[in-house]
C-alpha positions in Angstrom: -248.3 125.9 -77.8 -248.0 123.8 -81.0 -250.5 124.3 -83.8 -252.7 121.3 -84.8 -253.2 121.0 -88.6 -256.1 118.8 -89.6 -255.4 117.4 -93.1 -258.1 114.8 -93.3 -261.0 113.7 -91.0 -263.2 110.7 -90.8 -266.9 110.8 -91.7 -268.4 107.5 -90.4 -270.3 105.6 -93.1 -269.0 107.8 -95.9 -266.1 107.7 -98.4 -265.8 111.4 -99.0 -263.1 113.8 -100.1 -262.5 114.9 -96.6 -261.0 111.4 -95.8 -260.1 110.0 -99.3 -256.4 109.3 -99.9 -256.3 111.0 -103.2 -257.7 114.3 -101.9 -255.2 114.2 -99.0 -252.1 113.6 -101.1 -253.0 116.0 -104.0 -254.6 118.8 -102.0 -254.4 118.7 -98.2 -250.7 117.6 -98.1 -249.8 120.1 -100.8 -251.4 123.0 -98.9 -249.6 121.8 -95.7 -246.2 121.7 -97.4 -246.7 125.0 -99.1 -247.3 126.5 -95.6 -244.1 124.9 -94.3 -242.1 125.9 -97.4 -243.2 129.5 -96.9 -242.5 129.5 -93.2 -246.2 129.9 -92.0 -245.7 126.8 -89.9 -242.7 124.8 -88.6 -241.9 121.1 -88.1 -243.0 121.2 -84.5 -246.7 121.5 -85.6 -248.9 118.4 -84.9 -250.2 116.9 -88.1 -253.6 115.3 -87.9 -254.6 112.7 -90.5 -257.6 110.5 -90.7 -255.7 107.5 -89.4 -252.1 106.6 -88.7 -251.5 104.4 -91.7 -250.8 107.7 -93.5 -248.2 108.9 -90.9 -245.4 108.0 -93.3 -246.5 110.8 -95.6 -245.4 113.3 -93.0 -242.9 111.5 -90.7 -239.7 112.6 -92.5 -240.8 116.2 -92.3 -242.8 116.7 -89.1 -242.1 115.5 -85.5 -245.6 114.8 -84.4 -248.4 113.0 -86.3 -251.6 111.8 -84.7 -254.9 110.3 -85.9 -258.1 112.2 -86.1 -259.6 110.0 -83.4 -256.8 110.8 -81.1 -257.2 114.5 -81.8 -260.8 114.3 -80.8 -259.8 113.0 -77.4 -257.6 116.0 -76.7 -258.8 119.3 -75.4 -257.2 121.7 -77.9 -258.1 125.4 -77.9 -259.7 126.3 -81.2 -257.1 129.1 -81.7 -254.5 126.4 -82.0 -256.3 124.4 -84.7 -255.8 125.0 -88.4 -258.4 123.1 -90.5 -257.1 122.2 -94.0 -259.6 119.4 -94.6 -262.4 121.7 -95.8 -260.3 122.7 -98.8 -259.7 119.2 -100.2 -263.0 119.1 -102.1 -262.7 118.4 -105.9 -264.1 121.7 -107.1 -263.6 125.3 -106.1 -267.3 125.7 -106.2 -267.7 123.3 -103.3 -265.5 125.4 -101.0 -267.2 126.8 -97.9 -266.8 130.5 -97.1 -267.4 129.6 -93.5 -264.3 127.5 -93.3 -262.2 130.0 -95.2 -263.2 132.6 -92.7 -262.4 130.3 -89.8 -259.0 129.5 -91.4 -258.2 133.1 -91.7 -258.9 133.7 -88.0 -256.2 131.2 -86.9 -253.6 131.6 -89.7 -252.2 134.4 -91.8 -251.4 132.1 -94.7 -253.0 133.4 -97.9 -255.4 130.6 -98.5 -257.7 132.5 -100.9 -254.8 133.2 -103.2 -254.0 129.6 -103.9 -257.7 128.7 -104.0 -258.8 131.4 -106.4 -255.8 133.2 -107.9 -252.5 131.5 -108.3 -250.7 128.4 -107.0 -247.1 127.4 -107.8 -245.4 124.5 -106.1 -241.7 125.1 -106.4 -240.7 122.7 -103.6 -240.9 119.3 -105.3 -238.1 117.9 -103.1 -240.3 118.5 -100.1 -243.4 117.0 -101.7 -241.3 113.9 -102.7 -240.0 113.5 -99.1 -242.0 110.4 -98.2 -240.9 108.1 -95.5 -240.8 104.8 -97.4 -240.5 101.9 -94.8 -238.0 99.1 -95.3 -239.6 96.0 -96.9 -238.7 93.2 -94.5 -240.5 90.4 -96.4 -237.9 89.5 -99.0 -240.4 87.2 -100.8 -242.1 90.4 -102.0 -239.1 91.8 -103.8 -237.0 88.7 -104.7 -237.9 89.0 -108.4 -239.4 91.5 -110.8 -243.1 92.3 -110.1 -246.1 94.4 -111.0 -248.2 96.1 -108.4 -252.0 96.1 -108.9 -254.3 98.1 -106.8 -257.8 96.6 -106.4 -260.3 99.1 -105.0 -262.4 97.2 -102.3 -264.2 99.9 -100.3 -267.0 98.2 -98.4 -269.6 99.2 -95.8 -269.4 102.8 -96.8 -271.4 105.1 -99.0 -269.3 105.3 -102.1 -269.3 104.7 -105.8 -267.3 101.5 -105.5 -268.6 98.3 -107.2 -266.7 95.5 -105.5 -268.1 92.7 -107.8 -267.1 94.6 -111.0 -263.7 95.4 -109.5 -263.1 91.7 -108.9 -264.0 90.9 -112.5 -261.4 93.6 -113.6 -258.8 92.2 -111.3 -259.2 88.7 -112.7 -258.9 90.1 -116.2 -255.7 92.0 -115.3 -254.1 89.0 -113.6 -254.9 86.7 -116.5 -253.6 89.2 -119.1 -250.3 89.7 -117.2 -249.7 86.0 -116.9 -250.7 85.3 -120.5 -248.4 88.0 -121.8 -245.4 87.5 -119.5 -245.7 83.8 -119.0 -245.6 84.1 -115.2 -242.2 85.7 -115.3 -243.4 88.5 -113.0 -244.9 88.3 -109.5 -248.1 90.2 -109.1 -248.5 92.1 -105.9 -252.1 93.1 -105.2 -252.8 96.0 -102.8 -256.3 96.0 -101.3 -258.0 97.1 -98.1 -259.4 93.7 -97.4 -258.8 90.0 -98.1 -262.1 88.8 -99.5 -262.6 85.1 -100.2 -262.6 85.9 -104.0 -259.1 87.5 -103.6 -257.8 84.5 -101.6 -259.2 82.2 -104.3 -257.4 84.2 -107.0 -254.2 83.8 -105.1 -254.7 80.1 -104.6 -255.1 79.7 -108.4 -252.0 81.8 -109.2 -248.8 81.0 -107.3 -247.2 84.3 -108.4 -249.7 86.4 -106.6 -249.0 88.1 -103.3 -251.5 90.3 -101.4 -250.7 93.2 -99.1 -253.0 95.5 -97.1 -250.6 98.1 -95.6 -250.5 101.5 -97.4 -246.9 102.3 -96.4 -245.6 98.9 -97.7 -247.6 99.5 -100.9 -245.8 102.8 -101.3 -242.4 101.1 -100.7 -243.1 98.4 -103.2 -244.1 100.9 -105.9 -240.9 102.8 -105.1 -238.7 99.7 -105.3 -236.5 99.1 -108.4 -237.9 95.6 -109.0 -241.4 97.1 -109.6 -241.9 97.2 -113.3 -245.3 98.9 -113.3 -248.3 99.9 -111.3 -251.8 99.2 -112.5 -255.0 100.6 -111.0 -258.4 102.1 -111.8 -258.4 105.8 -111.5 -258.5 106.4 -107.7 -256.5 108.0 -105.0 -254.5 104.9 -104.3 -253.7 104.5 -108.0 -252.7 108.2 -108.4 -250.5 107.8 -105.3 -248.1 106.0 -107.7 -247.3 109.4 -109.1 -245.3 110.1 -105.9 -243.8 106.7 -105.5 -243.1 104.8 -108.8 -240.6 105.7 -111.5 -241.3 103.4 -114.4 -244.8 102.8 -115.8 -248.2 103.7 -114.3 -251.4 102.5 -115.9 -254.8 104.0 -114.8 -258.2 103.1 -116.3 -261.7 104.4 -116.0 -264.1 102.6 -113.7 -265.5 104.3 -110.6 -264.2 107.6 -112.0 -264.2 108.5 -115.7 -261.2 109.6 -117.6 -260.4 110.3 -121.2 -257.9 108.3 -123.2 -254.6 110.0 -122.8 -251.3 109.9 -124.7 -248.4 108.7 -122.5 -247.1 111.6 -120.4 -244.2 111.9 -118.0 -245.4 112.4 -114.4 -242.8 115.1 -113.7 -244.6 117.3 -116.4 -247.9 117.2 -114.5 -246.9 120.0 -112.0 -249.3 122.9 -111.7 -247.6 126.2 -112.2 -249.3 129.6 -112.3 -252.7 127.9 -111.8 -255.1 127.7 -108.9 -254.7 124.6 -106.7 -257.7 122.7 -108.0 -256.9 123.0 -111.7 -256.3 119.4 -112.8 -256.0 118.7 -109.0 -255.3 115.0 -109.3 -252.5 115.5 -111.8 -249.8 116.2 -109.4 -246.7 114.0 -109.1 -243.0 114.0 -108.5 -241.6 110.9 -110.2 -240.0 110.0 -113.5 -242.7 107.5 -114.4 -244.6 107.5 -117.7 -248.3 107.7 -117.0 -250.8 105.9 -119.3 -254.6 106.6 -119.0 -257.3 104.5 -120.6 -261.0 105.2 -120.7 -262.0 101.6 -120.3 -260.7 98.2 -119.1 -260.4 96.8 -122.6 -258.0 99.4 -123.7 -255.9 98.9 -120.6 -255.7 95.1 -121.2 -254.7 95.7 -124.8 -251.8 98.0 -123.7 -250.3 96.4 -120.6 
C-alpha cells in the first residue's frame, strides 16, 4: 500500500509553522525531496498538504496529492503514514522527540542526521521542479510588471497587522508609480480582496489583484516580471524558487537585518543542519535585497 507523507497540516484558528507556506517550502518539501532523491520513497507515495492550492509544488514529481482534510476522511493505517510536518518548526530546539521516534518507527530515513548533524541538498533540479500553470489571462502579462505580495491573514491567531500592511502597500504602489511613471503594471497577490484593496485598484488603473498561489508563482516566473516585492514572509520568500530578476524583502511581521544584495543561488545550505538559516533556501538566479524597514525599501525600489 502507498505511503502517505504529511507535509503540512491545518490548525484551526492558528497561523503556525505546521501550516505556513514558508515552513512547507523551505523545510517540509525539502525533507520530502531529500527522501525521494535518496530512494527512501518513490513517486507513487501520496503527498498530503494543508490544502490543494499547494498541489502544484508536487504535481510534476508525484502522482498523488491530497489535502489534509481529505486525508482525515480516509482510514489509513498508521504504519503507512509518515509525518514530516512536526519537523517544519523554526528552531531545532522546538523539535519533539515523540515525533522523531514515531517517524523512525515508520521510516528508515535518517531524520536525526539532517536535523542535528549534516544536511546537503545536491538535487537543486528536483527542488526547482515546480508545476507552474499556464497564465490564461493575457491582461496580466501583456506588458512589464512588478509583483507585490500583501500579507492579509485574518481571523487567525498570527502576528499579522492588516491595517499596517495596507499602509505599506499604498506606500509601495505610490513609490513605484512615482518612480516609473505608470510604465509598469502592479500585480498584487493577497489572500483576500478587502474594500481597501479594491479602492486602491480603483484609484490606480495599472493595478491587478490575484488570489491564487499557483498563478502568483507563474507570474513571478514569467519573463515580463521585473521584480517581486514583499515583507519577509513565506509567500515573499517563495520568490526564491520562482523569480529570476530582483526580489525585495523588508522587515514587518518578522524582523531582518539590512543585507547586501546576494544571488539567490548562493543561499544553498551545504554541510549544515537543515534549520541553519532555514528560510534562506532558493534555486533561481535572482538578486535578493533585504531591508530592515519599509523606508529603506522605498528608497531602493
